C-alpha positions in Angstrom: 91.8 57.7 8.9 94.5 55.1 9.3 96.0 53.3 6.3 94.7 49.9 7.4 91.3 51.2 7.7 91.4 52.2 4.2 92.7 48.7 3.3 89.9 47.5 5.1 87.4 49.3 3.4 88.8 48.3 0.3 88.5 44.6 1.0 85.0 45.1 1.4 84.5 46.6 -2.1 86.2 43.7 -3.6 84.0 41.5 -1.7 81.1 43.0 -3.5 82.8 42.3 -6.9 83.6 38.6 -5.9 79.9 38.2 -5.0 78.6 39.8 -8.5 81.0 37.5 -10.3 79.9 34.3 -8.9 78.3 33.3 -12.3 81.6 33.8 -14.1 83.9 30.9 -12.7 87.2 32.6 -14.4 86.5 36.0 -12.9 85.1 34.6 -9.7 88.6 32.7 -9.1 90.7 35.6 -10.1 88.7 37.9 -7.9 89.0 35.4 -5.0 92.8 35.1 -5.2 93.3 39.1 -5.5 91.0 39.4 -2.3 93.5 36.8 -0.6 96.6 38.6 -1.7 95.3 42.4 -0.6 94.4 40.7 2.8 97.9 39.1 3.3 99.3 42.5 2.2 97.0 44.0 4.9 98.4 41.9 7.7 101.7 42.5 6.5 101.2 46.1 6.9 99.9 45.8 10.3 102.6 43.8 11.5 105.3 46.4 10.2 103.5 49.2 12.1 103.6 47.4 15.0 107.4 46.9 14.9 107.7 50.7 14.6 
């Protein structure tokens, strides 16, 4: 399994937490920002791998 596949699977798990936290606005906002950061990390890694 490639590293990017692991990252994509991890994003799916975080999405579940975000859904479950939708009634707690503080937690929801924190998880949403975390999700965006993880997504940008994944895209950065994919670009780095393309350079190799």
